[in-house]
C-alpha positions as CSV (number, residue, x, y, z in Angstrom):
1,M,-0.1,0.0,-0.1
2,T,1.4,3.3,-0.8
3,D,1.3,6.4,1.4
4,N,-0.7,9.1,-0.3
5,R,0.1,12.9,1.2
6,R,-1.9,14.8,-1.3
7,L,-4.0,17.1,0.0
8,E,-7.0,16.7,-2.8
9,P,-7.2,13.7,-5.2
10,R,-6.2,14.3,-8.5
11,K,-7.0,13.9,-11.6
12,N,-5.5,12.8,-15.0
13,A,-4.3,16.3,-16.9
14,F,-2.0,14.6,-19.8
15,L,-1.0,18.6,-20.9
16,F,2.2,20.3,-21.3
17,G,3.1,22.8,-19.8
18,S,6.6,24.7,-18.8
19,I,8.5,25.9,-15.9
20,L,9.2,29.2,-15.6
21,F,12.6,31.3,-13.9
22,D,13.4,35.0,-13.7
23,D,13.7,36.6,-17.5
24,R,17.3,35.7,-17.7
25,S,16.6,31.7,-18.2
26,P,15.2,30.1,-20.6
27,E,11.7,27.8,-19.2
28,I,11.7,24.5,-19.9
29,D,9.5,22.4,-21.0
30,C,7.2,19.9,-19.2
31,L,4.1,17.0,-18.6
32,V,1.6,17.6,-16.9
33,W,0.6,13.5,-15.9
34,D,-2.2,15.3,-13.1
35,E,-3.3,18.0,-11.2
36,S,-6.1,19.2,-8.6
37,P,-7.2,22.4,-7.0
38,S,-3.3,22.2,-4.9
39,G,-1.1,20.1,-6.5
40,A,0.5,18.5,-10.2
41,M,2.6,15.7,-11.0
42,I,4.8,16.6,-13.6
43,E,8.0,15.4,-15.9
44,I,10.4,17.2,-16.9
45,T,11.8,16.2,-20.5
46,G,15.6,16.6,-19.6
47,P,18.1,16.1,-16.8
48,A,17.9,20.1,-15.8
49,P,18.6,21.3,-12.4
50,I,15.2,21.9,-11.2
51,P,15.0,24.8,-8.3
52,D,12.1,23.8,-5.4
53,Q,10.2,26.6,-6.1
54,F,9.6,28.1,-9.5
55,N,6.3,29.3,-11.8
56,L,4.6,26.5,-13.8
57,A,2.7,28.0,-16.4
58,I,-0.4,24.8,-17.8
59,G,-1.8,25.2,-21.2
60,P,-2.1,28.4,-23.5
61,H,-4.6,30.1,-21.4
62,R,-3.9,30.0,-17.8
63,R,-2.0,32.4,-15.5
64,P,1.2,30.7,-14.1
65,L,1.1,29.0,-11.0
66,T,3.9,28.8,-8.1
67,C,4.7,25.9,-7.1
68,T,7.2,24.2,-5.0
69,V,8.7,21.2,-4.8
70,V,7.2,18.0,-2.1
71,R,8.2,15.2,-4.5
72,R,11.4,14.2,-6.9
73,D,11.3,11.1,-8.6
74,G,14.3,11.2,-11.5
75,R,12.4,13.8,-14.2
76,R,8.7,13.4,-12.5
77,L,8.4,15.8,-9.7
78,G,5.2,16.6,-7.3
79,V,4.6,20.1,-6.9
80,V,2.1,21.6,-4.7
81,F,0.3,25.4,-6.0
82,G,1.4,28.3,-4.0
83,D,0.7,27.9,0.1
84,A,-1.2,24.7,-0.4
85,F,2.1,23.0,1.8
86,S,2.4,23.7,5.3
87,P,4.8,21.3,6.4
88,T,4.1,19.2,9.3
89,P,5.7,20.3,12.9
90,V,8.0,17.8,14.3
């Protein structure tokens, strides 16, 4: 059994997206496998280093969302949008 820590159920998306940085850095294309109002699972196309926080544009008509990486598995990243992530205090 897997340990699902997602805040909300995700739906299959299979959408193209772009990871956006500052104006000096090129965007990185990605595939959005699934998403919910609070997060998504994305996959980058190559071995580019991705910071823990970035903006994600999904599709051509949605405004970019601020993301925080909460899971890394090879080229796949689990992200939460905005301030949806609040770590559990230790």
